VEXZA-619771 format. One record per residue: x negated, y negated, z negated of N, C-alpha, C in turn; residue in three letters. Coordinates in steps of 0.1 Angstrom, whole numbers, plus 2048, in hexadecimal, padded with zeros to 3 digits. Atoms other than C-alpha are relative to their C-alpha. Last residue first. Layout:
N
XYZXYZXYZAla ...
END
This chain:
101
80380880D0A89D9D0C7F47F8803His 80E8038000B99E6D2C7FE7F87F4Val 80580980A0D99F8D2E7F17FE801Arg 80F8047FE0EDA0AD487FD7F67F5His 8067F77F710FA1CD497F17FD803Leu 80D8077FA121A0BD2D7F980B807Cys 80D7F9805143A1DD267F47F7808Pro 8057F57F7161A05D2E7F28057FASer 80B7FA8081789EED197FB80C808Val 8047F27FD18E9D7D2C7F58047F6Ser 8077F880A1A29B7D277FD80E805Trp 8047F37F91AF99BD3E7F68097F6Asp 8087F68051C297FD2D7FE80C809Val 80C7FF7F71CF963D417F780A7FBThr 7FE7FD7F21F3964D367F5801808Ala 7FE7F27FE1E7965D1280480580EHis 7F47FE7F61DB943D1380280D803Asp 8037F97F31C5946CF380D7FE809Ile 80B8077F91C292FCD47FE80580FAla 7FA80C7FC1E493CCC57F67F880AAla 7F57FC7F61D695FCC38067F3806His 8067FE7F21B6952CB280B80380AVal 7FD80C7F81CA945C947F980280EPro 80C8077FE1CB969C878037F4809Ser 7FE80D8031ED975C7D7F57F7801Gly 7F58067F71ED995C928027F17FCAla 80280E7FF1CB99EC8380A7F9807Leu 80580580B1D39C1C777FD7F17FFGlu 7F87FC80B1EA9C7C947FB7FA7F4Thr 7F18037FE1DF9B6CB48088047F5Val 7FF8107FD1B99B5CAC80F7FC7FFIle 7FF80680C1BD9D9C9D8017F1801Gly 7F37FE8061C79E7CBE8027F97F3Arg 7F680A7F81A89D8CCE80E8017FBAla 80180E8061939E7CB180A7F8808Ala 7FB80080C19FA0ACBA8017F27FBArg 7F18007FE199A05CDF8068007F3Gln 7FB80D7FA1759F9CD880F800801Gly 80180A80A16DA17CC18067F2805His 7F57FD80B17DA2FCD97FE7F67F6Ser 7F48057FB166A20CF680B8027F5Val 7F97F77F6147A27CE280D7F9804Ser 8067F47FF12CA16CCC80680A809Ala 7FD7F580A13B9F5CD47F980C802Trp 8067F37FE12F9D6CE68038097F4Leu 8047F880C1459B8CE77FA80C804Leu 8057F37FE14999ED027FC8077F2Met 8027FA80E161980D017FB80E803Asp 8047F27FF16096DD237FD8047F2Thr 8087FB80C17194BD227FE80E803Val 7FE7F280317C93CD457F78057F3Leu 7F87FE80D17B916D4180280F7FDGly 7F18017FC17090ED658098037F4Asp 7FC80E7FE14C906D5880F7FF804Ala 8058077F214A928D4B8057F2801Arg 7F68077F914F931D257F97FB80DArg 80580B7F813B94BD1180C7FA807Ser 7F58087FA142962CF47FA7F5809Thr 80480C7FA12A97ECE780C7F9807Arg 7F68097F9132999CCF7FA7F4806Arg 80280E7FE11D9B5CC180B7F9807Leu 80E8037FE11A9D9CB57FE7F1801Ile 80480D7FB13B9E4CA77F27FD801Phe 8048017F213FA09CA47FC7F2805Gly 8097F57FC153A0AC847FD7FE80FPro 7FB7F67F91629E7C7D7F780B804Gln 7FC7F48081579D2C6180580D807Gln 80D7FB8081449B9C7580380C7F8Arg 8087F77F71639B6C8B7F48067FALeu 7FA7F37FE1799AAC6E7F780A809Trp 8027F880D16198EC6580580E802Ala 80E7FC801160983C8A7FD8097F3Asp 8027F57F7186985C8D7F18047FFVal 7FA7F380718B970C6C7FD80D80BAsp 8067FD80C174954C7A80480E7FAAla 8057F3801182956C9D7F98047F3Asn 7F57F7802197937C997FD80E801Ala 7FC80280E177922C9480C80A7FEAla 8097FA80716B92FCB68028007F1Ile 7FE7F37FD18B924CC77F680A7F8Phe 7F57FD806188902CB780380F801Glu 80380180E1668FDCC480A8057F7Lys 8077F480417190ACE57FB8007F2Met 80F8017FC18B8EFCE67F980D7FDThr 80A7F88091B18F7CE67F17FE805Val 80480880A1C88DECF87F68057F5Gly 80080E7FD1D98F8D0D7FC7F77F3Pro 7F38078011D191BD017FE7F1803Ala 7FA80480C1AF927D0B80E7FA802Leu 80080F8011A9939D2B8067FD7F2His 7F28078021A395FD2C7FC7F0800Phe 80180D7FA18997AD3180E7F97FEThr 7F2808800185998D1B7FD7F3806Thr 80080C7FA1689B1D1F80F7FB801Leu 7F28067FF1639CFD097FF7F2804Glu 7FE80F8001449E1D0F80D7FC802Met 7F58067F713FA05D047FF7F17FFAla 7FC80D803121A19CF780A7FB809Glu 80380A7F6121A3DD008057F37FCThr 7F780B7FD122A56CE47FA7F780AMet 80580E80010DA75CE680A7F6803Met 
END
């Protein structure tokens, strides 16, 4: 049995980039994610201090890890990369240990 996995990425936007611009820059990423094996959902939020949290749910850790490699290779030219302050990125993918519906 596969265990779902949660991918969590936190970061600040690049200087001068608005949340609306960041979301628009994700159009190609969102379309690509929908085509990835094991993709379940994505949610993005922003705290009052500007920290963005991007949460993805995958069918397994291996699905999440494979897709993360694809973001930096297959989507290397995506405008989303310029919208992020890469020095602030913290990324992880971990098995889900509890769930409630």
